[in-house]
PAGUBA-667729 format. One record per residue: x, y, z of N, C-alpha, C in turn. Coordinates in Angstrom, 3 decimals. Example, Ala and Ser with C-alpha at 12.3 -4.5 7.8 and 13.67 -1.06 7.14 Angstrom:
<site n_x="13.190" n_y="-5.690" n_z="7.800" ca_x="12.300" ca_y="-4.500" ca_z="7.800" c_x="13.200" c_y="-3.300" c_z="7.800"/>
<site n_x="12.850" n_y="-2.250" n_z="7.080" ca_x="13.670" ca_y="-1.060" ca_z="7.140" c_x="12.900" c_y="0.030" c_z="7.870"/>
***
This chain:
<site n_x="10.291" n_y="51.485" n_z="41.495" ca_x="11.680" ca_y="51.802" ca_z="42.287" c_x="11.383" c_y="52.001" c_z="43.724"/>
<site n_x="12.276" n_y="50.929" n_z="44.478" ca_x="12.159" ca_y="51.166" ca_z="46.047" c_x="12.581" c_y="52.348" c_z="46.485"/>
<site n_x="11.777" n_y="52.724" n_z="47.815" ca_x="11.963" ca_y="53.991" ca_z="48.339" c_x="11.730" c_y="53.715" c_z="49.906"/>
<site n_x="12.202" n_y="54.821" n_z="50.704" ca_x="12.187" ca_y="54.934" ca_z="52.386" c_x="10.841" c_y="55.807" c_z="52.468"/>
<site n_x="9.770" n_y="55.023" n_z="53.293" ca_x="8.819" ca_y="55.503" ca_z="53.533" c_x="8.301" c_y="55.057" c_z="55.115"/>
<site n_x="7.611" n_y="56.410" n_z="55.622" ca_x="7.091" ca_y="56.114" ca_z="57.011" c_x="6.097" c_y="55.223" c_z="56.900"/>
<site n_x="5.740" n_y="54.225" n_z="57.793" ca_x="4.692" ca_y="53.271" ca_z="57.658" c_x="3.588" c_y="53.926" c_z="57.627"/>
<site n_x="3.394" n_y="54.866" n_z="58.302" ca_x="1.951" ca_y="55.649" ca_z="58.477" c_x="1.468" c_y="56.263" c_z="57.199"/>
<site n_x="2.610" n_y="56.497" n_z="56.207" ca_x="2.350" ca_y="57.110" ca_z="55.049" c_x="2.138" c_y="56.167" c_z="54.009"/>
<site n_x="2.414" n_y="54.846" n_z="53.990" ca_x="2.583" ca_y="53.715" ca_z="52.980" c_x="1.128" c_y="53.522" c_z="52.573"/>
<site n_x="0.847" n_y="53.354" n_z="51.502" ca_x="-0.568" ca_y="53.155" ca_z="50.812" c_x="-0.816" c_y="51.776" c_z="50.772"/>
<site n_x="0.211" n_y="50.796" n_z="50.893" ca_x="0.201" ca_y="49.392" ca_z="50.820" c_x="-0.683" c_y="48.584" c_z="52.018"/>
<site n_x="-1.084" n_y="47.541" n_z="51.910" ca_x="-1.654" ca_y="46.577" ca_z="52.948" c_x="-0.640" c_y="46.080" c_z="53.937"/>
<site n_x="-0.390" n_y="46.939" n_z="54.927" ca_x="0.666" ca_y="46.814" ca_z="56.087" c_x="0.701" c_y="45.415" c_z="56.756"/>
<site n_x="-0.843" n_y="44.899" n_z="57.061" ca_x="-0.926" ca_y="43.564" ca_z="57.413" c_x="-0.358" c_y="42.796" c_z="56.637"/>
<site n_x="-0.826" n_y="42.619" n_z="55.550" ca_x="-0.439" ca_y="41.646" ca_z="54.548" c_x="0.963" c_y="41.587" c_z="54.136"/>
<site n_x="1.559" n_y="42.562" n_z="53.979" ca_x="3.002" ca_y="42.831" ca_z="53.507" c_x="4.020" c_y="42.348" c_z="54.956"/>
<site n_x="3.446" n_y="42.670" n_z="55.965" ca_x="4.203" ca_y="42.281" ca_z="57.229" c_x="4.151" c_y="40.836" c_z="57.406"/>
<site n_x="3.117" n_y="40.328" n_z="56.944" ca_x="2.763" ca_y="38.741" ca_z="57.325" c_x="3.760" c_y="38.104" c_z="56.218"/>
<site n_x="4.086" n_y="38.613" n_z="55.126" ca_x="5.033" ca_y="38.045" ca_z="54.383" c_x="6.714" c_y="38.383" c_z="54.322"/>
<site n_x="6.945" n_y="39.278" n_z="55.175" ca_x="8.248" ca_y="39.613" ca_z="55.525" c_x="8.919" c_y="38.634" c_z="56.336"/>
<site n_x="9.875" n_y="38.308" n_z="55.731" ca_x="10.790" ca_y="37.216" ca_z="56.655" c_x="12.190" c_y="37.453" c_z="56.493"/>
<site n_x="12.925" n_y="37.902" n_z="57.357" ca_x="14.393" ca_y="38.394" ca_z="57.416" c_x="15.415" c_y="37.086" c_z="57.629"/>
<site n_x="14.637" n_y="36.032" n_z="58.030" ca_x="15.638" ca_y="34.759" ca_z="58.657" c_x="15.713" c_y="34.449" c_z="59.926"/>
<site n_x="15.335" n_y="35.655" n_z="60.847" ca_x="15.270" ca_y="35.480" ca_z="62.302" c_x="14.066" c_y="35.683" c_z="62.964"/>
<site n_x="13.551" n_y="34.805" n_z="63.521" ca_x="12.217" ca_y="34.763" ca_z="63.915" c_x="11.800" c_y="35.912" c_z="65.046"/>
<site n_x="12.808" n_y="36.338" n_z="65.885" ca_x="12.818" ca_y="37.116" ca_z="66.923" c_x="12.444" c_y="38.618" c_z="66.106"/>
<site n_x="13.316" n_y="39.018" n_z="64.934" ca_x="13.334" ca_y="40.098" ca_z="64.095" c_x="12.005" c_y="40.113" c_z="63.619"/>
<site n_x="11.295" n_y="39.120" n_z="62.892" ca_x="10.158" ca_y="39.006" ca_z="62.415" c_x="9.393" c_y="39.477" c_z="63.451"/>
<site n_x="9.159" n_y="38.790" n_z="64.388" ca_x="8.003" ca_y="39.023" ca_z="65.313" c_x="8.277" c_y="40.604" c_z="65.786"/>
<site n_x="9.418" n_y="41.058" n_z="65.905" ca_x="9.366" ca_y="42.461" ca_z="66.574" c_x="8.580" c_y="43.253" c_z="65.423"/>
<site n_x="9.034" n_y="43.138" n_z="64.141" ca_x="8.607" ca_y="43.807" ca_z="62.990" c_x="6.940" c_y="43.774" c_z="62.956"/>
<site n_x="6.632" n_y="42.539" n_z="63.046" ca_x="4.895" ca_y="42.528" ca_z="62.843" c_x="4.420" c_y="43.275" c_z="64.181"/>
<site n_x="4.887" n_y="43.289" n_z="65.456" ca_x="4.250" ca_y="44.095" ca_z="66.416" c_x="4.442" c_y="45.400" c_z="66.024"/>
<site n_x="5.453" n_y="46.145" n_z="65.537" ca_x="5.737" ca_y="47.529" ca_z="65.502" c_x="5.074" c_y="47.991" c_z="64.206"/>
<site n_x="4.610" n_y="47.201" n_z="63.501" ca_x="3.974" ca_y="47.558" ca_z="62.159" c_x="2.284" c_y="47.912" c_z="62.688"/>
<site n_x="2.221" n_y="48.038" n_z="64.076" ca_x="0.959" ca_y="48.447" ca_z="64.582" c_x="1.054" c_y="49.854" c_z="65.118"/>
<site n_x="0.454" n_y="50.305" n_z="65.896" ca_x="0.363" ca_y="51.972" ca_z="66.217" c_x="1.291" c_y="51.874" c_z="67.399"/>
<site n_x="2.801" n_y="52.167" n_z="67.413" ca_x="3.834" ca_y="52.528" ca_z="68.495" c_x="4.088" c_y="53.884" c_z="67.916"/>
<site n_x="3.642" n_y="54.893" n_z="68.606" ca_x="4.093" ca_y="56.357" ca_z="68.382" c_x="5.269" c_y="56.587" c_z="69.036"/>
<site n_x="5.791" n_y="55.739" n_z="70.036" ca_x="7.158" ca_y="56.271" ca_z="70.635" c_x="8.267" c_y="55.929" c_z="69.691"/>
<site n_x="8.226" n_y="55.044" n_z="68.661" ca_x="9.153" ca_y="54.745" ca_z="67.727" c_x="8.873" c_y="55.100" c_z="66.442"/>
<site n_x="9.904" n_y="55.484" n_z="65.422" ca_x="9.609" ca_y="55.839" ca_z="64.094" c_x="9.871" c_y="54.425" c_z="63.267"/>
<site n_x="8.831" n_y="53.894" n_z="62.574" ca_x="9.330" ca_y="52.788" ca_z="61.675" c_x="9.221" c_y="53.139" c_z="60.379"/>
<site n_x="10.380" n_y="52.932" n_z="59.946" ca_x="10.567" ca_y="53.394" ca_z="58.385" c_x="10.542" c_y="52.015" c_z="57.530"/>
<site n_x="9.973" n_y="52.141" n_z="56.395" ca_x="10.031" ca_y="51.053" ca_z="55.455" c_x="10.851" c_y="51.223" c_z="54.357"/>
<site n_x="11.443" n_y="50.248" n_z="53.676" ca_x="12.124" ca_y="50.339" ca_z="52.634" c_x="11.276" c_y="49.422" c_z="51.583"/>
<site n_x="10.368" n_y="49.891" n_z="50.788" ca_x="9.370" ca_y="49.400" ca_z="50.046" c_x="9.406" c_y="49.466" c_z="48.420"/>
<site n_x="8.928" n_y="48.535" n_z="47.533" ca_x="8.880" ca_y="48.447" ca_z="46.347" c_x="7.738" c_y="48.014" c_z="46.043"/>
<site n_x="6.634" n_y="48.732" n_z="45.463" ca_x="5.560" ca_y="48.482" ca_z="45.186" c_x="4.689" c_y="48.099" c_z="46.527"/>
<site n_x="3.984" n_y="46.804" n_z="46.381" ca_x="3.427" ca_y="46.469" ca_z="47.530" c_x="4.146" c_y="45.345" c_z="48.568"/>
<site n_x="5.429" n_y="45.584" n_z="48.272" ca_x="6.374" ca_y="44.515" ca_z="48.965" c_x="7.316" c_y="45.296" c_z="50.067"/>
<site n_x="7.569" n_y="44.982" n_z="51.034" ca_x="8.474" ca_y="45.186" ca_z="52.177" c_x="9.874" c_y="44.699" c_z="52.034"/>
<site n_x="10.877" n_y="45.390" n_z="51.573" ca_x="12.163" ca_y="44.870" ca_z="51.470" c_x="13.050" c_y="44.759" c_z="52.932"/>
<site n_x="12.599" n_y="45.682" n_z="53.755" ca_x="13.509" ca_y="46.119" ca_z="54.853" c_x="12.745" c_y="47.119" c_z="55.814"/>
<site n_x="13.028" n_y="47.213" n_z="57.091" ca_x="12.609" ca_y="48.324" ca_z="57.810" c_x="13.754" c_y="48.734" c_z="58.844"/>
<site n_x="13.506" n_y="49.757" n_z="59.530" ca_x="14.258" ca_y="50.412" ca_z="60.630" c_x="13.409" c_y="50.926" c_z="61.706"/>
<site n_x="13.394" n_y="50.638" n_z="62.818" ca_x="12.708" ca_y="51.477" ca_z="63.791" c_x="13.669" c_y="52.356" c_z="64.580"/>
<site n_x="13.438" n_y="53.626" n_z="64.874" ca_x="14.432" ca_y="54.551" ca_z="65.698" c_x="13.576" c_y="55.248" c_z="66.635"/>
<site n_x="14.298" n_y="55.359" n_z="67.743" ca_x="13.647" ca_y="56.131" ca_z="68.770" c_x="14.709" c_y="57.074" c_z="69.581"/>
<site n_x="14.559" n_y="57.972" n_z="70.219" ca_x="15.510" ca_y="58.778" ca_z="71.204" c_x="15.481" c_y="57.954" c_z="72.488"/>
<site n_x="16.575" n_y="57.968" n_z="73.121" ca_x="16.724" ca_y="57.306" ca_z="74.456" c_x="18.088" c_y="57.908" c_z="75.209"/>
<site n_x="17.948" n_y="57.397" n_z="76.395" ca_x="19.391" ca_y="57.985" ca_z="77.111" c_x="19.931" c_y="56.803" c_z="77.678"/>
<site n_x="21.256" n_y="56.883" n_z="77.210" ca_x="22.111" ca_y="55.748" ca_z="77.406" c_x="23.282" c_y="56.077" c_z="78.471"/>
<site n_x="23.469" n_y="55.251" n_z="79.550" ca_x="24.655" ca_y="55.510" ca_z="80.509" c_x="25.732" c_y="54.718" c_z="80.089"/>
<site n_x="26.534" n_y="55.700" n_z="80.212" ca_x="27.843" ca_y="54.983" ca_z="79.644" c_x="28.939" c_y="55.505" c_z="80.816"/>
<site n_x="30.038" n_y="54.472" n_z="81.045" ca_x="31.030" ca_y="54.755" ca_z="81.949" c_x="32.127" c_y="55.408" c_z="81.245"/>
<site n_x="32.716" n_y="56.435" n_z="82.076" ca_x="33.704" ca_y="57.304" ca_z="81.355" c_x="35.177" c_y="56.549" c_z="81.361"/>
<site n_x="35.956" n_y="56.398" n_z="80.738" ca_x="37.239" ca_y="55.825" ca_z="80.761" c_x="37.886" c_y="56.668" c_z="81.798"/>
<site n_x="38.786" n_y="55.585" n_z="82.626" ca_x="39.713" ca_y="56.147" ca_z="83.458" c_x="39.052" c_y="57.024" c_z="84.792"/>
<site n_x="37.587" n_y="56.922" n_z="84.694" ca_x="36.902" ca_y="57.515" ca_z="85.860" c_x="35.878" c_y="56.482" c_z="86.380"/>
<site n_x="35.405" n_y="56.799" n_z="87.582" ca_x="34.524" ca_y="55.901" ca_z="88.258" c_x="32.977" c_y="56.412" c_z="88.201"/>
<site n_x="32.806" n_y="57.374" n_z="87.312" ca_x="31.568" ca_y="58.104" ca_z="87.128" c_x="30.813" c_y="57.301" c_z="86.166"/>
<site n_x="29.355" n_y="57.680" n_z="86.093" ca_x="28.518" ca_y="57.055" ca_z="84.960" c_x="28.041" c_y="58.416" c_z="84.326"/>
<site n_x="27.996" n_y="58.593" n_z="83.029" ca_x="27.275" ca_y="59.520" ca_z="82.479" c_x="26.174" c_y="59.263" c_z="81.522"/>
<site n_x="24.993" n_y="60.028" n_z="81.475" ca_x="23.926" ca_y="59.659" ca_z="80.771" c_x="23.802" c_y="60.641" c_z="79.852"/>
<site n_x="23.803" n_y="60.176" n_z="78.499" ca_x="23.825" ca_y="61.067" ca_z="77.222" c_x="22.404" c_y="60.344" c_z="76.369"/>
<site n_x="21.985" n_y="61.716" n_z="75.623" ca_x="20.843" ca_y="61.161" ca_z="74.441" c_x="21.571" c_y="60.413" c_z="73.500"/>
<site n_x="20.884" n_y="59.542" n_z="72.756" ca_x="21.279" ca_y="58.796" ca_z="71.746" c_x="20.173" c_y="58.546" c_z="70.848"/>
<site n_x="20.466" n_y="58.374" n_z="69.424" ca_x="19.257" ca_y="57.567" ca_z="68.632" c_x="19.443" c_y="56.186" c_z="68.709"/>
<site n_x="18.380" n_y="55.510" n_z="69.018" ca_x="18.358" ca_y="54.023" ca_z="69.500" c_x="17.803" c_y="53.485" c_z="68.197"/>
<site n_x="18.552" n_y="52.597" n_z="67.574" ca_x="18.047" ca_y="51.750" ca_z="66.793" c_x="17.252" c_y="50.504" c_z="67.046"/>
<site n_x="15.848" n_y="50.530" n_z="67.418" ca_x="15.508" ca_y="49.519" ca_z="68.141" c_x="15.354" c_y="48.122" c_z="67.016"/>
<site n_x="15.375" n_y="48.380" n_z="65.883" ca_x="15.129" ca_y="47.074" ca_z="65.147" c_x="15.639" c_y="47.619" c_z="63.463"/>
<site n_x="16.388" n_y="46.569" n_z="63.014" ca_x="16.431" ca_y="46.494" ca_z="61.586" c_x="16.456" c_y="45.063" c_z="60.946"/>
<site n_x="15.828" n_y="45.062" n_z="59.859" ca_x="15.792" ca_y="43.966" ca_z="59.222" c_x="15.718" c_y="44.023" c_z="57.631"/>
<site n_x="16.039" n_y="43.119" n_z="56.921" ca_x="15.963" ca_y="42.964" ca_z="55.382" c_x="15.460" c_y="41.718" c_z="55.259"/>
<site n_x="14.320" n_y="41.599" n_z="54.327" ca_x="13.861" ca_y="40.366" ca_z="53.695" c_x="14.907" c_y="39.349" c_z="53.212"/>
<site n_x="14.698" n_y="38.381" n_z="53.549" ca_x="15.811" ca_y="37.267" ca_z="53.172" c_x="16.064" c_y="37.179" c_z="51.659"/>
<site n_x="15.039" n_y="37.251" n_z="51.033" ca_x="15.005" ca_y="37.228" ca_z="49.466" c_x="15.859" c_y="38.585" c_z="48.975"/>
<site n_x="16.183" n_y="39.453" n_z="49.957" ca_x="16.907" ca_y="40.514" ca_z="49.304" c_x="18.235" c_y="40.968" c_z="50.091"/>
<site n_x="18.681" n_y="40.022" n_z="50.797" ca_x="20.149" ca_y="40.093" ca_z="51.639" c_x="21.050" c_y="40.366" c_z="50.331"/>
<site n_x="22.015" n_y="40.914" n_z="50.734" ca_x="23.397" ca_y="41.099" ca_z="49.936" c_x="22.971" c_y="42.121" c_z="48.659"/>
<site n_x="22.056" n_y="42.973" n_z="48.930" ca_x="21.465" ca_y="44.073" ca_z="48.068" c_x="21.972" c_y="45.555" c_z="48.499"/>
<site n_x="22.489" n_y="45.519" n_z="49.755" ca_x="22.666" ca_y="46.695" ca_z="50.344" c_x="21.656" c_y="47.658" c_z="51.018"/>
<site n_x="20.482" n_y="46.938" n_z="51.040" ca_x="19.562" ca_y="47.367" ca_z="51.683" c_x="19.762" c_y="47.643" c_z="53.275"/>
<site n_x="20.173" n_y="46.740" n_z="54.009" ca_x="20.724" ca_y="47.207" ca_z="55.373" c_x="21.625" c_y="48.288" c_z="55.651"/>
<site n_x="22.442" n_y="48.471" n_z="54.898" ca_x="23.267" ca_y="49.817" ca_z="54.811" c_x="22.668" c_y="51.005" c_z="54.444"/>
<site n_x="21.800" n_y="50.836" n_z="53.449" ca_x="20.987" ca_y="51.810" ca_z="53.168" c_x="20.091" c_y="52.273" c_z="54.280"/>
<site n_x="19.580" n_y="51.408" n_z="54.960" ca_x="18.680" ca_y="51.797" ca_z="56.202" c_x="19.464" c_y="52.226" c_z="57.292"/>
<site n_x="20.554" n_y="51.745" n_z="57.617" ca_x="21.453" ca_y="52.341" ca_z="58.616" c_x="21.857" c_y="53.698" c_z="58.292"/>
<site n_x="22.199" n_y="54.090" n_z="56.926" ca_x="22.549" ca_y="55.493" ca_z="56.486" c_x="21.340" c_y="56.424" c_z="56.756"/>
<site n_x="20.238" n_y="55.844" n_z="56.620" ca_x="18.909" ca_y="56.831" ca_z="56.965" c_x="18.804" c_y="57.116" c_z="58.411"/>
<site n_x="19.173" n_y="55.842" n_z="59.288" ca_x="19.232" ca_y="56.205" ca_z="60.622" c_x="20.612" c_y="57.427" c_z="60.926"/>
<site n_x="21.398" n_y="57.219" n_z="60.407" ca_x="22.406" ca_y="58.137" ca_z="60.662" c_x="22.051" c_y="59.403" c_z="60.217"/>
<site n_x="21.574" n_y="59.604" n_z="59.090" ca_x="21.141" ca_y="61.062" ca_z="58.603" c_x="20.002" c_y="61.570" c_z="59.573"/>
<site n_x="19.225" n_y="60.695" n_z="60.027" ca_x="18.121" ca_y="61.195" ca_z="61.170" c_x="18.952" c_y="61.597" c_z="62.548"/>
<site n_x="20.012" n_y="60.669" n_z="62.810" ca_x="20.736" ca_y="61.201" ca_z="63.975" c_x="21.268" c_y="62.563" c_z="63.879"/>
<site n_x="21.761" n_y="62.809" n_z="62.564" ca_x="22.673" ca_y="64.217" ca_z="62.486" c_x="21.507" c_y="65.171" c_z="62.154"/>
<site n_x="20.280" n_y="65.012" n_z="61.713" ca_x="19.310" ca_y="66.270" ca_z="61.784" c_x="18.818" c_y="66.367" c_z="63.560"/>
<site n_x="19.020" n_y="65.094" n_z="64.335" ca_x="18.528" ca_y="65.643" ca_z="65.546" c_x="19.546" c_y="66.237" c_z="66.293"/>
<site n_x="20.662" n_y="65.896" n_z="66.068" ca_x="22.132" ca_y="66.641" ca_z="66.391" c_x="22.032" c_y="68.242" c_z="66.054"/>
<site n_x="21.556" n_y="68.483" n_z="65.019" ca_x="21.708" ca_y="69.889" ca_z="64.552" c_x="20.705" c_y="70.619" c_z="65.463"/>
<site n_x="19.535" n_y="70.045" n_z="66.116" ca_x="18.618" ca_y="70.696" ca_z="66.860" c_x="18.763" c_y="70.663" c_z="68.494"/>
<site n_x="19.170" n_y="69.458" n_z="68.826" ca_x="19.654" ca_y="69.051" ca_z="70.267" c_x="20.550" c_y="67.973" c_z="70.316"/>
<site n_x="21.876" n_y="68.343" n_z="70.667" ca_x="22.986" ca_y="67.349" ca_z="70.561" c_x="22.892" c_y="66.267" c_z="71.212"/>
<site n_x="23.199" n_y="65.192" n_z="70.308" ca_x="23.074" ca_y="63.563" ca_z="70.862" c_x="24.674" c_y="62.903" c_z="70.855"/>
<site n_x="24.874" n_y="62.106" n_z="71.458" ca_x="26.084" ca_y="61.367" ca_z="71.711" c_x="26.297" c_y="60.734" c_z="70.424"/>
<site n_x="25.337" n_y="60.293" n_z="70.041" ca_x="25.459" ca_y="59.122" ca_z="68.800" c_x="24.342" c_y="58.149" c_z="68.584"/>
<site n_x="24.710" n_y="57.092" n_z="68.047" ca_x="23.672" ca_y="56.043" ca_z="67.646" c_x="23.974" c_y="54.696" c_z="68.451"/>
<site n_x="22.895" n_y="54.004" n_z="69.025" ca_x="22.721" ca_y="52.874" ca_z="69.821" c_x="22.247" c_y="51.777" c_z="69.259"/>
<site n_x="22.653" n_y="50.555" n_z="69.284" ca_x="21.844" ca_y="49.424" ca_z="68.838" c_x="22.323" c_y="48.276" c_z="69.528"/>
<site n_x="21.475" n_y="47.225" n_z="69.547" ca_x="21.847" ca_y="45.924" ca_z="70.174" c_x="21.876" c_y="44.862" c_z="68.760"/>
<site n_x="23.255" n_y="44.215" n_z="68.600" ca_x="23.454" ca_y="43.462" ca_z="67.460" c_x="23.412" c_y="42.111" c_z="67.645"/>
<site n_x="22.538" n_y="41.463" n_z="66.804" ca_x="22.679" ca_y="39.971" ca_z="66.685" c_x="24.036" c_y="39.517" c_z="66.475"/>
<site n_x="24.311" n_y="38.503" n_z="66.945" ca_x="25.539" ca_y="37.764" ca_z="66.712" c_x="25.716" c_y="37.856" c_z="64.936"/>
<site n_x="24.821" n_y="37.370" n_z="64.283" ca_x="25.108" ca_y="37.411" ca_z="62.753" c_x="25.173" c_y="38.574" c_z="62.273"/>
<site n_x="24.950" n_y="39.759" n_z="62.896" ca_x="24.847" ca_y="40.955" ca_z="62.266" c_x="26.209" c_y="41.861" c_z="62.570"/>
<site n_x="27.099" n_y="41.089" n_z="63.569" ca_x="28.173" ca_y="41.718" ca_z="64.081" c_x="29.393" c_y="42.352" c_z="62.895"/>
<site n_x="29.383" n_y="41.612" n_z="61.986" ca_x="30.507" ca_y="41.826" ca_z="61.060" c_x="29.850" c_y="42.968" c_z="60.131"/>
<site n_x="28.622" n_y="43.100" n_z="60.066" ca_x="27.813" ca_y="44.392" ca_z="59.290" c_x="27.978" c_y="45.555" c_z="60.064"/>
<site n_x="27.808" n_y="45.616" n_z="61.444" ca_x="28.104" ca_y="46.495" ca_z="62.317" c_x="29.689" c_y="47.183" c_z="62.245"/>
<site n_x="30.539" n_y="45.995" n_z="62.391" ca_x="31.953" ca_y="46.503" ca_z="62.353" c_x="32.319" c_y="47.115" c_z="61.043"/>
<site n_x="31.572" n_y="47.104" n_z="59.959" ca_x="31.900" ca_y="47.704" ca_z="58.660" c_x="31.754" c_y="49.428" c_z="58.927"/>
<site n_x="30.829" n_y="49.487" n_z="59.932" ca_x="30.460" ca_y="51.172" ca_z="60.133" c_x="31.150" c_y="51.453" c_z="61.324"/>
<site n_x="31.884" n_y="50.786" n_z="61.986" ca_x="32.833" ca_y="51.062" ca_z="63.151" c_x="32.305" c_y="51.189" c_z="64.305"/>
<site n_x="30.923" n_y="50.581" n_z="64.656" ca_x="30.399" ca_y="50.546" ca_z="65.870" c_x="31.562" c_y="49.979" c_z="67.079"/>
<site n_x="31.202" n_y="50.461" n_z="68.016" ca_x="32.298" ca_y="50.046" ca_z="69.169" c_x="31.323" c_y="49.285" c_z="70.272"/>
<site n_x="31.829" n_y="48.042" n_z="70.594" ca_x="31.102" ca_y="47.137" ca_z="71.532" c_x="31.058" c_y="47.553" c_z="72.916"/>
<site n_x="30.016" n_y="47.806" n_z="73.575" ca_x="29.848" ca_y="48.413" ca_z="74.927" c_x="30.160" c_y="47.582" c_z="76.081"/>
<site n_x="29.994" n_y="46.370" n_z="75.999" ca_x="30.102" ca_y="45.540" ca_z="77.047" c_x="30.996" c_y="44.300" c_z="76.762"/>
<site n_x="30.423" n_y="43.361" n_z="76.268" ca_x="31.287" ca_y="41.901" ca_z="76.238" c_x="32.113" c_y="42.086" c_z="74.777"/>
<site n_x="32.995" n_y="41.289" n_z="75.003" ca_x="33.929" ca_y="41.012" ca_z="73.646" c_x="33.242" c_y="39.787" c_z="72.840"/>
<site n_x="32.881" n_y="39.947" n_z="71.772" ca_x="32.134" ca_y="38.696" ca_z="71.047" c_x="32.883" c_y="37.677" c_z="70.860"/>
<site n_x="34.272" n_y="37.934" n_z="70.907" ca_x="35.368" ca_y="36.758" ca_z="70.612" c_x="35.380" c_y="35.992" c_z="71.952"/>
<site n_x="35.330" n_y="36.479" n_z="72.983" ca_x="35.403" ca_y="35.679" ca_z="74.390" c_x="34.006" c_y="35.413" c_z="74.846"/>
<site n_x="32.934" n_y="35.941" n_z="74.287" ca_x="31.628" ca_y="35.357" ca_z="74.900" c_x="31.030" c_y="34.802" c_z="73.999"/>
<site n_x="30.924" n_y="33.334" n_z="73.734" ca_x="30.378" ca_y="32.621" ca_z="72.888" c_x="28.735" c_y="32.111" c_z="73.065"/>
<site n_x="28.385" n_y="32.638" n_z="74.281" ca_x="26.933" ca_y="32.189" ca_z="74.636" c_x="26.110" c_y="33.159" c_z="74.289"/>
<site n_x="26.543" n_y="34.515" n_z="74.229" ca_x="25.513" ca_y="35.449" ca_z="73.974" c_x="25.154" c_y="35.539" c_z="72.639"/>
<site n_x="23.852" n_y="35.985" n_z="72.430" ca_x="23.223" ca_y="36.078" ca_z="70.961" c_x="23.134" c_y="37.628" c_z="70.698"/>
<site n_x="23.313" n_y="38.567" n_z="71.708" ca_x="23.161" ca_y="39.912" ca_z="71.465" c_x="24.367" c_y="40.666" c_z="72.113"/>
<site n_x="24.532" n_y="41.972" n_z="71.321" ca_x="25.767" ca_y="42.666" ca_z="71.737" c_x="25.543" c_y="44.020" c_z="71.575"/>
<site n_x="25.468" n_y="44.890" n_z="72.722" ca_x="24.966" ca_y="46.378" ca_z="72.737" c_x="26.273" c_y="46.813" c_z="72.041"/>
<site n_x="26.043" n_y="47.835" n_z="71.151" ca_x="26.964" ca_y="48.798" ca_z="70.063" c_x="26.569" c_y="50.228" c_z="70.334"/>
<site n_x="27.686" n_y="50.844" n_z="69.844" ca_x="27.372" ca_y="52.392" ca_z="69.920" c_x="28.491" c_y="53.012" c_z="68.876"/>
<site n_x="27.966" n_y="54.154" n_z="68.141" ca_x="28.727" ca_y="54.724" ca_z="67.141" c_x="28.478" c_y="56.229" c_z="67.578"/>
<site n_x="29.643" n_y="56.843" n_z="67.711" ca_x="29.493" ca_y="58.298" ca_z="68.056" c_x="28.916" c_y="59.205" c_z="66.866"/>
<site n_x="28.634" n_y="60.522" n_z="67.333" ca_x="27.901" ca_y="61.516" ca_z="66.256" c_x="29.309" c_y="61.660" c_z="65.485"/>
<site n_x="30.346" n_y="62.026" n_z="66.124" ca_x="31.517" ca_y="62.459" ca_z="65.432" c_x="32.097" c_y="61.321" c_z="64.160"/>
<site n_x="32.136" n_y="59.971" n_z="64.453" ca_x="32.180" ca_y="59.231" ca_z="63.812" c_x="31.341" c_y="58.993" c_z="62.486"/>
<site n_x="29.877" n_y="59.340" n_z="62.775" ca_x="29.121" ca_y="59.604" ca_z="61.770" c_x="29.187" c_y="60.558" c_z="60.924"/>
<site n_x="29.617" n_y="61.913" n_z="61.340" ca_x="29.883" ca_y="62.850" ca_z="60.403" c_x="31.133" c_y="62.589" c_z="59.823"/>
<site n_x="32.253" n_y="61.893" n_z="60.199" ca_x="33.435" ca_y="61.511" ca_z="59.416" c_x="32.853" c_y="60.676" c_z="58.412"/>
<site n_x="31.774" n_y="59.669" n_z="58.443" ca_x="31.466" ca_y="58.950" ca_z="57.214" c_x="30.993" c_y="59.683" c_z="56.056"/>
<site n_x="31.000" n_y="61.082" n_z="56.041" ca_x="30.353" ca_y="61.930" ca_z="54.993" c_x="28.799" c_y="61.922" c_z="54.618"/>
<site n_x="28.032" n_y="61.188" n_z="55.717" ca_x="26.603" ca_y="61.301" ca_z="55.585" c_x="26.211" c_y="62.560" c_z="56.040"/>
<site n_x="25.263" n_y="62.948" n_z="55.226" ca_x="24.640" ca_y="64.271" ca_z="55.524" c_x="23.073" c_y="64.475" c_z="56.376"/>
<site n_x="22.911" n_y="65.387" n_z="57.068" ca_x="21.477" ca_y="65.191" ca_z="57.942" c_x="20.529" c_y="65.526" c_z="56.610"/>
<site n_x="19.416" n_y="65.022" n_z="57.212" ca_x="18.165" ca_y="65.597" ca_z="56.347" c_x="17.637" c_y="67.059" c_z="56.837"/>
<site n_x="17.476" n_y="67.709" n_z="55.694" ca_x="17.012" ca_y="69.158" ca_z="56.280" c_x="15.529" c_y="69.078" c_z="56.639"/>
<site n_x="14.733" n_y="68.051" n_z="56.096" ca_x="13.595" ca_y="67.775" ca_z="56.731" c_x="13.353" c_y="66.262" c_z="56.951"/>
<site n_x="13.851" n_y="66.203" n_z="58.316" ca_x="13.840" ca_y="64.858" ca_z="58.901" c_x="12.464" c_y="64.206" c_z="58.972"/>
<site n_x="11.435" n_y="64.867" n_z="59.154" ca_x="10.118" ca_y="64.346" ca_z="59.173" c_x="9.708" c_y="63.769" c_z="57.769"/>
<site n_x="9.972" n_y="64.528" n_z="56.731" ca_x="9.701" ca_y="63.858" ca_z="55.548" c_x="10.935" c_y="63.059" c_z="54.738"/>
<site n_x="11.920" n_y="62.966" n_z="55.355" ca_x="13.131" ca_y="62.044" ca_z="55.084" c_x="13.588" c_y="62.741" c_z="53.513"/>
<site n_x="13.697" n_y="64.177" n_z="53.512" ca_x="14.220" ca_y="64.774" ca_z="52.411" c_x="15.150" c_y="65.964" c_z="52.376"/>
<site n_x="15.897" n_y="66.517" n_z="51.408" ca_x="16.632" ca_y="67.549" ca_z="51.581" c_x="15.946" c_y="68.932" c_z="51.170"/>
<site n_x="14.655" n_y="68.943" n_z="51.131" ca_x="14.204" ca_y="70.017" ca_z="50.761" c_x="13.466" c_y="71.045" c_z="51.981"/>
***
């Protein structure tokens, strides 16, 4: 049965499994292969079944500068940054990406309980925009309908919106469980 696990706790062969992982986007694949090493500034979570990696998500805390509407000032807020998310192409359309995103949302809520954060930030590829729209992410800069040349779009989801989704925080965010 598939499970979410921190890559450092996985007993499988990470080098072999990451070399077989293919989400269909070479940049995301390369990112995953680099991150499956020793990068302690980001948390790499795997969605695994036996010795196969079905998907991954990396998260870190970051500061995001956002302009306040109707004001000329810039505000810096702490956010959970989804550095990368990918699902092996053999497992697309199995809701794995949604599950990984919900894991990140639960982590953000756990962090928010200890030290308030503004929300979740990510940079979506054009191919993933519809997926992000399902979760009500807001585009931070360019309108994707008017910017046909861009391949990446910064997006944000407030912690209040995440709470409204009915997702619960982990009671033990390190172990990713509710005990």
